MARTORLUM-803011 format. One record per residue (C-alpha): residue in one letter; x, y, z. Coordinates in pm, 1 decimal, m for minus. Layout:
BEGIN
+------+----------+----------+----------+
! donu !        X !        Y !        Z !
+------+----------+----------+----------+
!    a !        X !        Y !        Z !
...
+------+----------+----------+----------+
END
This chain:
BEGIN
+------+----------+----------+----------+
! donu !        X !        Y !        Z !
+------+----------+----------+----------+
!    m !   1226.2 !  m2862.7 !   1489.0 !
!    g !   1242.7 !  m3129.4 !   1226.5 !
!    l !   1531.6 !  m3286.2 !   1034.3 !
!    f !   1472.5 !  m3079.8 !    734.7 !
!    s !   1351.8 !  m2728.4 !    901.3 !
!    f !   1650.5 !  m2547.3 !    760.6 !
!    l !   1522.9 !  m2573.5 !    417.5 !
!    t !   1227.7 !  m2411.1 !    513.5 !
!    k !   1254.9 !  m2051.1 !    461.1 !
!    d !   1004.3 !  m1782.2 !    591.7 !
!    v !    900.4 !  m1492.4 !    421.7 !
!    a !    716.9 !  m1206.8 !    498.3 !
!    i !    497.0 !  m1034.0 !    225.1 !
!    d !    317.4 !   m689.2 !    168.7 !
!    l !    145.8 !   m753.1 !   m112.0 !
!    g !     m4.3 !   m389.9 !   m222.1 !
!    t !   m159.5 !   m237.0 !   m505.9 !
!    a !     74.6 !     23.2 !   m601.5 !
!    n !    446.6 !   m171.5 !   m405.0 !
!    t !    545.0 !   m486.3 !   m295.8 !
!    v !    775.7 !   m532.1 !    m81.3 !
!    i !    902.6 !   m901.1 !     84.0 !
!    i !   1127.3 !   m899.6 !    435.6 !
!    y !   1352.3 !  m1206.4 !    482.1 !
!    n !   1591.9 !  m1251.8 !    802.1 !
!    d !   1458.7 !   m910.2 !    925.4 !
!    k !   1569.4 !   m735.8 !    637.5 !
!    v !   1394.8 !   m560.4 !    331.7 !
!    v !   1511.5 !   m759.3 !     80.2 !
!    v !   1253.8 !   m684.7 !   m247.2 !
!    d !   1077.2 !   m353.0 !   m309.0 !
!    e !    899.4 !   m307.9 !   m597.5 !
!    p !    607.1 !   m178.4 !   m796.8 !
!    s !    340.5 !   m440.1 !   m801.9 !
!    i !    311.5 !   m447.9 !  m1192.4 !
!    v !    435.5 !   m700.5 !  m1468.1 !
!    a !    514.0 !   m661.4 !  m1844.6 !
!    i !    382.5 !   m930.6 !  m2086.2 !
!    e !    442.7 !  m1040.8 !  m2427.4 !
!    r !     75.6 !  m1033.6 !  m2582.8 !
!    n !    152.5 !  m1330.2 !  m2862.4 !
!    t !    322.2 !  m1565.3 !  m2633.3 !
!    g !    210.2 !  m1457.6 !  m2253.3 !
!    k !    593.4 !  m1506.3 !  m2177.9 !
!    i !    693.2 !  m1268.8 !  m1892.4 !
!    i !    919.2 !  m1007.4 !  m2007.0 !
!    a !    966.2 !   m758.4 !  m1684.5 !
!    v !    870.8 !   m738.3 !  m1345.6 !
!    g !    839.7 !   m435.7 !  m1071.8 !
!    k !   1082.2 !   m128.0 !  m1120.9 !
!    k !   1159.6 !   m305.3 !  m1505.9 !
!    a !    792.4 !   m331.4 !  m1579.8 !
!    m !    718.9 !     m7.9 !  m1425.7 !
!    m !    953.1 !    165.4 !  m1712.4 !
!    m !    754.5 !     51.2 !  m1942.0 !
!    h !    414.1 !    135.0 !  m1818.7 !
!    g !    225.4 !    365.3 !  m2021.7 !
!    k !    508.0 !    329.2 !  m2317.9 !
!    t !    404.0 !     22.1 !  m2440.9 !
!    h !    350.9 !   m129.7 !  m2849.6 !
!    e !     70.4 !   m353.0 !  m2932.0 !
!    n !    277.3 !   m669.3 !  m2866.2 !
!    i !    354.8 !   m581.4 !  m2484.8 !
!    k !    102.6 !   m502.0 !  m2238.0 !
!    t !    183.1 !   m408.0 !  m1864.0 !
!    i !    m80.9 !   m527.7 !  m1609.2 !
!    r !    m88.2 !   m424.1 !  m1245.6 !
!    p !   m250.1 !   m771.8 !  m1092.4 !
!    l !   m387.3 !   m563.6 !   m750.0 !
!    r !   m700.2 !   m326.1 !   m760.7 !
!    d !   m823.7 !   m210.5 !   m449.2 !
!    g !   m610.8 !   m391.4 !   m258.6 !
!    v !   m716.2 !   m743.5 !   m397.8 !
!    i !   m589.4 !   m968.0 !   m674.4 !
!    a !   m756.6 !   m865.8 !   m977.6 !
!    d !   m564.3 !  m1075.1 !  m1263.2 !
!    f !   m488.2 !  m1382.4 !  m1073.5 !
!    q !   m226.4 !  m1522.4 !  m1347.0 !
!    s !    m75.7 !  m1213.4 !  m1333.9 !
!    a !    m11.0 !  m1172.3 !   m905.9 !
!    e !     81.5 !  m1565.1 !   m953.6 !
!    y !    393.6 !  m1480.0 !  m1215.2 !
!    m !    469.0 !  m1141.1 !  m1002.5 !
!    i !    488.2 !  m1305.0 !   m650.8 !
!    r !    710.9 !  m1618.1 !   m853.4 !
!    e !    953.5 !  m1337.2 !   m981.4 !
!    m !    964.1 !  m1135.5 !   m695.8 !
!    i !   1056.0 !  m1465.3 !   m466.6 !
!    k !   1332.2 !  m1536.7 !   m695.5 !
!    m !   1464.9 !  m1200.2 !   m653.7 !
!    i !   1581.8 !  m1285.8 !   m274.3 !
!    g !   1843.9 !  m1492.5 !   m413.9 !
!    f !   1833.1 !  m1825.2 !   m145.3 !
!    k !   2179.8 !  m1951.3 !   m127.0 !
!    n !   2074.9 !  m2332.3 !   m128.0 !
!    t !   2066.7 !  m2423.4 !   m448.6 !
!    i !   2081.7 !  m2777.4 !   m404.8 !
!    f !   1704.7 !  m2826.4 !   m259.6 !
!    s !   1432.5 !  m2510.3 !   m359.2 !
!    p !   1359.1 !  m2428.7 !    m32.7 !
!    a !   1009.9 !  m2458.7 !    152.8 !
!    l !    830.1 !  m2121.3 !    181.7 !
!    k !    640.1 !  m2033.2 !    485.3 !
!    m !    461.6 !  m1721.6 !    366.9 !
!    v !    294.4 !  m1443.0 !    607.0 !
!    i !     99.8 !  m1193.0 !    372.5 !
!    c !    m94.7 !   m879.9 !    480.4 !
!    i !   m410.2 !   m805.9 !    363.1 !
!    p !   m695.7 !   m549.1 !    342.9 !
!    s !   m908.5 !   m584.7 !    654.1 !
!    g !  m1232.7 !   m582.8 !    448.9 !
!    i !  m1178.4 !   m792.8 !    191.4 !
!    t !  m1416.5 !  m1106.7 !    149.1 !
!    e !  m1333.5 !  m1467.7 !    168.8 !
!    v !  m1275.4 !  m1529.1 !   m175.4 !
!    e !  m1060.3 !  m1277.5 !   m228.3 !
!    e !   m874.7 !  m1417.4 !     52.6 !
!    r !   m885.0 !  m1740.7 !   m102.0 !
!    a !   m706.8 !  m1600.5 !   m407.9 !
!    v !   m418.9 !  m1431.1 !   m209.0 !
!    k !   m360.1 !  m1813.1 !    m76.1 !
!    d !   m381.7 !  m1963.0 !   m402.9 !
!    s !   m201.6 !  m1711.3 !   m596.3 !
!    a !     67.2 !  m1739.7 !   m324.5 !
!    e !     51.9 !  m2188.4 !   m331.8 !
!    q !     94.6 !  m2156.0 !   m705.3 !
!    a !    415.4 !  m1942.7 !   m688.2 !
!    g !    559.3 !  m2215.7 !   m434.1 !
!    a !    450.7 !  m2153.1 !   m114.7 !
!    k !    427.5 !  m2471.6 !    116.2 !
!    e !    243.1 !  m2248.4 !    383.5 !
!    v !     62.8 !  m1932.5 !    361.7 !
!    r !    m96.6 !  m1742.6 !    655.3 !
!    l !   m283.8 !  m1402.7 !    599.4 !
!    i !   m273.2 !  m1108.4 !    868.3 !
!    h !   m459.3 !   m798.7 !    853.4 !
!    e !   m322.1 !   m447.5 !    745.1 !
!    p !   m349.1 !   m239.9 !   1030.8 !
!    m !   m264.2 !   m478.8 !   1278.0 !
!    a !     57.9 !   m538.0 !   1094.9 !
!    a !    112.4 !   m186.8 !   1060.9 !
!    a !     23.9 !   m121.6 !   1454.0 !
!    i !    319.7 !   m397.5 !   1493.7 !
!    g !    574.9 !   m245.1 !   1248.6 !
!    i !    498.3 !    122.7 !   1379.8 !
!    g !    589.2 !    m30.2 !   1764.2 !
!    i !    256.2 !    m35.5 !   1924.8 !
!    d !    236.7 !   m282.9 !   2179.0 !
!    i !   m113.7 !   m416.8 !   2039.6 !
!    l !   m163.7 !   m698.1 !   2324.8 !
!    e !   m229.0 !   m431.1 !   2614.3 !
!    p !   m547.5 !   m328.5 !   2720.6 !
!    t !   m507.8 !     16.4 !   2550.5 !
!    g !   m706.7 !    166.5 !   2221.2 !
!    n !   m495.6 !    258.7 !   1924.7 !
!    m !   m631.0 !    417.6 !   1646.4 !
!    i !   m453.4 !    300.2 !   1287.1 !
!    i !   m462.7 !    478.4 !    943.0 !
!    d !   m282.7 !    274.6 !    681.2 !
!    l !   m316.2 !    446.6 !    329.3 !
!    g !   m228.7 !    243.4 !     59.3 !
!    g !   m251.0 !    251.5 !   m278.0 !
!    g !   m575.7 !     75.6 !   m350.6 !
!    t !   m750.6 !    101.5 !      0.4 !
!    s !   m689.9 !    306.8 !    285.6 !
!    e !   m749.0 !    111.9 !    613.0 !
!    i !   m928.1 !    261.8 !    908.8 !
!    a !   m901.5 !     63.2 !   1250.0 !
!    v !   m912.0 !     98.0 !   1616.0 !
!    i !   m666.7 !   m220.4 !   1810.7 !
!    a !   m706.1 !   m302.1 !   2149.7 !
!    l !   m590.8 !   m639.6 !   2340.3 !
!    g !   m445.2 !   m811.6 !   2006.1 !
!    g !   m768.4 !   m752.7 !   1806.2 !
!    i !   m971.1 !   m510.9 !   1596.9 !
!    v !  m1254.6 !   m365.7 !   1759.5 !
!    n !  m1371.2 !   m224.0 !   1481.3 !
!    n !  m1262.6 !    m61.3 !   1120.3 !
!    k !  m1359.5 !     84.2 !    829.5 !
!    s !  m1177.7 !    m15.2 !    499.9 !
!    i !  m1246.5 !    235.3 !    195.3 !
!    r !  m1119.6 !    173.4 !   m165.5 !
!    i !  m1015.5 !    551.1 !   m168.7 !
!    a !   m662.0 !    566.0 !   m182.6 !
!    g !   m344.6 !    672.1 !   m370.0 !
!    d !   m458.5 !    524.5 !   m673.9 !
!    d !   m776.2 !    764.0 !   m683.9 !
!    f !   m533.7 !   1064.3 !   m593.4 !
!    n !   m346.2 !    979.3 !   m944.9 !
!    s !   m718.5 !    990.5 !  m1088.8 !
!    d !   m788.2 !   1284.1 !   m928.2 !
!    i !   m462.0 !   1434.1 !  m1081.7 !
!    e !   m494.3 !   1343.4 !  m1408.0 !
!    e !   m860.6 !   1495.0 !  m1433.2 !
!    y !   m788.8 !   1832.8 !  m1269.3 !
!    m !   m482.8 !   1847.0 !  m1535.4 !
!    r !   m721.0 !   1783.2 !  m1830.2 !
!    k !   m989.6 !   1978.3 !  m1694.1 !
!    q !   m798.5 !   2300.8 !  m1583.6 !
!    h !   m485.1 !   2322.3 !  m1796.4 !
!    n !   m631.6 !   2100.6 !  m2078.4 !
!    i !   m347.6 !   1857.2 !  m2090.3 !
!    y !   m337.9 !   1461.2 !  m2105.9 !
!    i !    m94.2 !   1279.9 !  m1863.9 !
!    g !    m54.6 !    949.6 !  m1833.0 !
!    e !    m80.4 !    785.7 !  m1459.5 !
!    r !    315.8 !    746.7 !  m1424.6 !
!    t !    334.1 !   1153.9 !  m1426.7 !
!    a !     13.1 !   1171.9 !  m1176.0 !
!    e !    253.5 !    982.2 !   m962.1 !
!    r !    528.1 !   1169.7 !   m999.3 !
!    i !    365.5 !   1500.5 !   m928.4 !
!    k !    179.4 !   1347.0 !   m627.6 !
!    i !    508.9 !   1296.8 !   m499.2 !
!    e !    683.9 !   1649.3 !   m608.9 !
!    v !    417.9 !   1874.3 !   m515.1 !
!    g !    110.3 !   1653.1 !   m341.9 !
!    a !    m47.1 !   1819.5 !    m78.8 !
!    a !   m353.4 !   1778.6 !    143.9 !
!    m !   m361.4 !   2175.7 !    231.8 !
!    t !   m353.6 !   2489.9 !     61.0 !
!    e !   m128.8 !   2629.3 !    367.3 !
!    i !    147.9 !   2412.0 !    433.8 !
!    d !    481.1 !   2493.0 !    616.3 !
!    n !    838.7 !   2426.6 !    371.7 !
!    p !    607.7 !   2415.4 !     61.8 !
!    p !    793.9 !   2232.0 !   m227.3 !
!    d !    906.0 !   2420.5 !   m581.2 !
!    d !    640.9 !   2441.0 !   m848.1 !
!    y !    664.5 !   2143.0 !  m1087.0 !
!    a !    720.3 !   2121.5 !  m1461.6 !
!    v !    444.0 !   1883.8 !  m1615.3 !
!    h !    475.2 !   1756.9 !  m1971.2 !
!    g !    175.8 !   1563.0 !  m2169.3 !
!    r !    m35.5 !   1595.3 !  m2451.3 !
!    d !   m228.3 !   1926.8 !  m2553.1 !
!    m !   m592.0 !   1835.1 !  m2553.3 !
!    l !   m638.9 !   2065.9 !  m2850.1 !
!    t !   m332.1 !   2056.7 !  m3074.6 !
!    g !   m230.6 !   1702.3 !  m2989.9 !
!    i !     96.4 !   1853.3 !  m2950.9 !
!    p !    336.4 !   1817.1 !  m2652.0 !
!    k !    362.4 !   2077.9 !  m2449.2 !
!    e !    504.7 !   2166.6 !  m2090.4 !
!    i !    259.0 !   2340.6 !  m1792.0 !
!    v !    411.9 !   2440.0 !  m1458.1 !
!    v !    208.9 !   2379.7 !  m1128.6 !
!    n !    238.0 !   2433.9 !   m777.4 !
!    y !    120.5 !   2234.0 !   m474.4 !
!    a !   m189.9 !   2434.8 !   m391.8 !
!    e !   m357.5 !   2321.5 !   m716.6 !
!    i !   m281.1 !   1971.7 !   m637.7 !
!    a !   m412.7 !   2033.0 !   m263.9 !
!    h !   m744.0 !   2152.4 !   m449.8 !
!    a !   m746.7 !   1854.5 !   m706.1 !
!    l !   m750.2 !   1558.4 !   m401.0 !
!    d !   m975.5 !   1768.3 !   m168.8 !
!    k !  m1264.5 !   1576.5 !   m231.3 !
!    s !  m1087.6 !   1223.1 !   m204.0 !
!    i !   m915.0 !   1298.1 !    140.9 !
!    s !  m1274.6 !   1444.1 !    238.2 !
!    k !  m1397.4 !   1087.4 !    193.2 !
!    i !  m1098.9 !    947.6 !    386.5 !
!    e !  m1143.3 !   1226.0 !    693.2 !
!    a !  m1524.5 !   1112.2 !    660.8 !
!    a !  m1452.0 !    750.1 !    737.9 !
!    i !  m1212.4 !    833.9 !   1019.5 !
!    l !  m1497.1 !   1040.8 !   1199.5 !
!    n !  m1738.4 !    734.3 !   1110.9 !
!    a !  m1479.0 !    488.0 !   1301.5 !
!    l !  m1414.0 !    737.2 !   1580.2 !
!    e !  m1807.3 !    731.3 !   1614.1 !
!    m !  m1815.4 !    360.5 !   1657.4 !
!    t !  m1586.0 !    326.4 !   1881.3 !
!    p !  m1649.5 !    195.5 !   2254.5 !
!    p !  m1628.3 !    480.6 !   2491.9 !
!    e !  m1348.7 !    363.8 !   2726.2 !
!    l !  m1095.4 !    308.4 !   2378.0 !
!    s !  m1224.1 !    679.4 !   2299.9 !
!    a !  m1076.3 !    786.2 !   2602.4 !
!    d !   m755.9 !    597.0 !   2554.7 !
!    i !   m744.6 !    767.9 !   2200.3 !
!    y !   m759.0 !   1100.3 !   2322.2 !
!    r !   m455.8 !   1018.7 !   2495.8 !
!    t !   m285.8 !    838.6 !   2258.2 !
!    g !   m383.8 !   1000.9 !   1913.1 !
!    i !   m407.8 !    876.3 !   1564.9 !
!    y !    m98.1 !    669.3 !   1404.7 !
!    i !    m93.4 !    706.5 !   1020.2 !
!    a !    134.0 !    468.4 !    760.3 !
!    g !    130.3 !    397.1 !    455.4 !
!    g !    222.8 !    562.3 !    112.2 !
!    g !    m51.1 !    841.6 !     99.0 !
!    s !     89.3 !    965.7 !    500.8 !
!    l !    314.3 !   1119.5 !    299.0 !
!    l !    121.0 !   1346.4 !    120.9 !
!    r !    244.2 !   1709.3 !    288.7 !
!    g !     15.3 !   1841.1 !    539.8 !
!    l !   m237.5 !   1561.9 !    579.9 !
!    d !   m154.0 !   1483.5 !    923.7 !
!    k !   m191.1 !   1854.4 !   1007.7 !
!    r !   m554.2 !   1839.1 !    800.5 !
!    i !   m628.5 !   1507.7 !   1015.3 !
!    h !   m574.9 !   1680.7 !   1314.8 !
!    l !   m731.7 !   1992.8 !   1260.4 !
!    k !  m1069.2 !   1771.4 !   1167.8 !
!    t !  m1021.8 !   1534.9 !   1466.8 !
!    k !   m892.3 !   1745.9 !   1702.2 !
!    l !   m641.8 !   1449.0 !   1823.3 !
!    p !   m275.6 !   1441.2 !   1813.4 !
!    v !   m134.6 !   1250.1 !   1465.3 !
!    h !    178.0 !   1036.9 !   1456.8 !
!    v !    319.3 !    977.0 !   1148.3 !
!    a !    533.5 !    635.5 !   1107.6 !
!    e !    880.1 !    677.5 !   1083.9 !
!    d !    929.2 !    451.8 !    745.2 !
!    p !    555.2 !    458.7 !    657.8 !
!    l !    606.7 !    286.7 !    327.2 !
!    r !    755.1 !    m34.4 !    482.6 !
!    a !    591.0 !     m8.7 !    835.7 !
!    v !    298.8 !   m238.0 !    711.5 !
!    a !    593.2 !   m515.3 !    607.0 !
!    r !    788.1 !   m466.1 !    863.5 !
!    g !    483.0 !   m535.4 !   1083.9 !
!    t !    451.3 !   m858.0 !    905.3 !
!    g !    806.7 !   m980.1 !    970.1 !
!    i !    763.6 !   m915.5 !   1316.6 !
!    a !    453.7 !  m1104.7 !   1313.8 !
!    l !    631.2 !  m1371.6 !   1112.3 !
!    k !    911.9 !  m1416.1 !   1365.3 !
!    n !    706.2 !  m1398.6 !   1692.7 !
!    f !    490.6 !  m1630.8 !   1505.7 !
!    d !    353.9 !  m1788.1 !   1853.5 !
!    k !    305.6 !  m1517.0 !   2005.7 !
!    f !     85.6 !  m1351.9 !   1729.1 !
!    t !    m99.4 !  m1710.7 !   1618.2 !
!    f !   m403.6 !  m1551.8 !   1673.3 !
!    l !   m364.7 !  m1277.3 !   1442.8 !
!    i !   m256.7 !  m1503.5 !   1147.3 !
!    k !   m528.2 !  m1701.6 !    969.2 !
+------+----------+----------+----------+
END
């Protein structure tokens, strides 16, 4: 350990399309939506995270809200840098005399290109990181769920995020095969918006679609413990007047069916590509699902019916990837080969 090693702070970041989670000292210190609000004239950051999310869809011409990540990768470099910097400030490091040297481990989708990886590293370095390492999301999710990834046993992990769905088969500390598809939570929101327009002649925003997904979202038309119907407010397409309609979970299951079918097809495709010895393991261990998408009612049952395999939902699916990134950072020497 160097003389000034106490000035180095280790930070694990799950830089997600929908939410960014930061872990420091084994604790979740930041859990905020991945969004920034900017003043158009000056380019000044007005708000980051929850405050910016409250402005989303409600801004006037001098304020714009930007989601710096799309499909799991950085779409707006400068906004991503601002966002990472502001979220690191939220940690509130106690040492005020020196700004600490930050060592970051950031998790990334397994299907991204080298150029996209470079963009993540550059954004983090511009935001003040001295050392940046990357880890693939399915690996981080597996560690976060509590799977011993170093064992010679096959495990299938599905991480359903906001921008990408990652499907990977893991054994001996490596990804044997993986499928990364850009159909996930954001697409579910778009499906709900489109359904509301076509079936109910009502315009709704992205935030309202997200709310509907949380309150009455479902993957099947028949589920145990169905949620109560939900009142939706939006703009009537014919009259332009605000109106209210009531939707139930079965309608939303119908709206999401096409996107979920694509995820199912990707799962079956990943299973087809799996070596036979690992297939035998997966038959015993089943499929593990994490990420915000796994909270969709009845999704585990639907995947089970499609694959005939046991499906386990992670204990805290929204933070499984971040937790795994934190564990990988803490046991850096043990997981060096995973971290680039």
